[in-house]
C-alpha positions in Angstrom: 0.0 0.0 0.0 2.8 2.4 0.9 4.6 1.7 -2.4 1.3 2.3 -4.3 0.7 5.7 -2.5 4.4 6.8 -3.2 4.0 5.8 -6.9 0.6 7.7 -7.1 2.2 10.8 -5.5 5.1 10.7 -8.0 2.7 10.3 -10.9 0.6 13.2 -9.7 3.6 15.5 -9.4 4.9 14.3 -12.8 1.4 14.9 -14.2 1.5 18.5 -13.0 4.7 19.1 -14.8 3.5 17.4 -18.0 0.2 19.2 -18.0 1.8 22.6 -18.0 2.7 24.4 -21.2 6.4 23.9 -22.0 7.0 27.7 -21.9 5.6 27.9 -18.3 8.3 28.9 -15.9 6.6 27.4 -12.8 7.5 30.6 -11.0 4.4 30.4 -8.9 4.0 26.7 -8.5 6.4 26.2 -5.5 7.3 29.7 -4.5 5.5 32.1 -2.2 4.0 34.9 -4.4 3.1 36.8 -1.2 6.5 38.4 -1.0 7.0 42.0 -2.2 7.8 42.2 -5.9 9.9 45.1 -7.0 9.3 45.9 -10.6 12.2 48.3 -10.8 12.4 51.9 -11.9 11.2 53.4 -15.2 12.6 56.7 -16.4 10.2 59.0 -18.2 11.7 59.7 -21.6 13.3 63.2 -21.8 11.8 64.2 -18.4 13.4 64.3 -15.0 11.1 61.8 -13.5 11.4 58.2 -12.3 8.5 55.8 -11.7 8.8 52.9 -9.3 6.3 50.1 -8.6 6.1 47.4 -5.9 3.4 44.8 -5.6 2.4 42.1 -3.2 -0.4 39.5 -3.3 -2.4 38.6 -0.2 -5.9 37.3 0.4 -7.2 37.8 -3.1 -5.9 41.3 -3.5 -3.0 42.9 -5.4 -1.5 45.5 -3.1 0.7 48.1 -4.8 3.0 51.1 -4.0 3.6 53.4 -6.9 6.1 56.2 -6.5 7.0 59.1 -8.7 10.2 61.1 -8.0 11.5 63.7 -7.7 8.6 65.9 -6.6 10.2 69.0 -8.1 9.5 67.6 -11.6 5.8 67.7 -11.0 5.7 71.0 -8.9 4.6 73.1 -11.9 1.7 70.9 -12.6 0.5 71.1 -9.0 1.0 74.9 -8.9 -1.2 75.2 -12.0 -3.8 72.8 -10.5 -4.1 75.0 -7.4 -4.4 78.2 -9.4 -6.7 77.1 -12.2 -10.0 75.3 -11.4 -10.5 74.2 -15.0 -7.0 72.8 -15.2 -7.7 70.9 -12.0 -10.6 69.1 -13.8 -8.3 67.6 -16.5 -8.0 63.8 -16.1 -4.3 63.4 -15.6 -3.2 59.9 -14.6 -0.7 57.0 -14.8 -2.0 53.8 -16.3 -0.2 50.6 -15.2 -0.9 47.5 -17.4 0.3 44.1 -16.2 0.9 41.7 -19.1 1.5 37.9 -19.2 4.5 36.4 -21.0 2.6 36.4 -24.3 1.6 40.1 -24.1 -2.0 39.7 -23.0 -3.4 42.1 -20.4 -3.9 40.5 -17.0 -4.7 43.5 -14.8 -4.8 47.3 -15.1 -4.5 50.1 -12.5 -5.3 53.7 -13.2 -3.8 56.2 -10.7 -5.0 59.8 -11.0 -2.4 62.5 -10.3 -4.5 64.0 -7.6 -4.5 60.5 -5.8 -0.8 60.7 -5.2 0.4 61.8 -1.7 3.5 63.9 -1.0 6.3 62.0 0.8 8.5 64.2 2.9 12.1 63.2 3.4 14.3 63.4 6.5 15.4 66.9 5.3 11.8 68.1 5.6 11.4 68.6 1.8 8.9 66.8 -0.5 11.0 64.2 -2.4 8.4 62.1 -4.1 4.7 61.3 -4.7 3.2 58.0 -3.8 0.0 56.0 -4.2 -0.6 52.9 -2.0 -3.8 50.9 -2.5 -5.1 47.5 -3.6 -7.4 45.9 -6.1 -9.0 42.5 -6.4 -6.8 39.9 -8.0 -6.8 36.1 -8.4 -3.7 34.2 -7.4 -3.3 32.8 -10.9 -3.5 36.3 -12.4 -0.8 37.5 -10.1 1.5 34.6 -11.0 0.9 35.2 -14.7 2.1 38.8 -14.5 5.4 38.7 -16.4 6.0 42.4 -17.1 4.2 45.8 -17.0 3.8 48.9 -19.1 3.2 52.4 -17.6 1.6 55.0 -19.7 0.7 58.5 -18.6 -1.7 61.3 -19.5 0.0 64.3 -18.1 0.6 67.9 -19.2 4.2 67.0 -20.3 5.0 70.6 -21.2 4.9 71.4 -17.4 7.0 68.4 -16.4 10.7 69.2 -15.8 13.0 68.2 -18.7 15.9 65.9 -18.0 19.2 67.9 -17.9 21.6 66.6 -20.4 25.3 66.9 -19.6 27.6 67.7 -22.5 30.9 66.0 -22.5 34.0 68.0 -23.4 32.2 71.3 -23.6 
């Protein structure tokens, strides 16, 4: 009986591996996907701004922290939002799309600019903007997320440009 159960267990595990698509990485099969996943920084082209994203899965929810830095790059947009009530009504946002390994959309998060909170550094100055929240998510969807795209709908004319250093000049 013991030999039969051992053989059945081995066949079940073998069946799991054979049933999966060959391209499957098994990244979520034996690992704990509840750890914080750092997606790295993304630099906004030609602008002095960096976007950072961290996620964590727990109890059927995708928790995320989205940070934009430095604050100074967005200061002009916020000044105009405070001074101009019509400008304040513009829908300015970041759109985060999580894709599977084949490029299909798994989940999407839209973060409006006015949902971001100032983060003050040890020096007492605002150094970044951050959004922290969660959305519903199935465990399988979280494991399927292979990469992400971040798009934005912002008044890019008011964003600070990246300073280009010139060599030899």
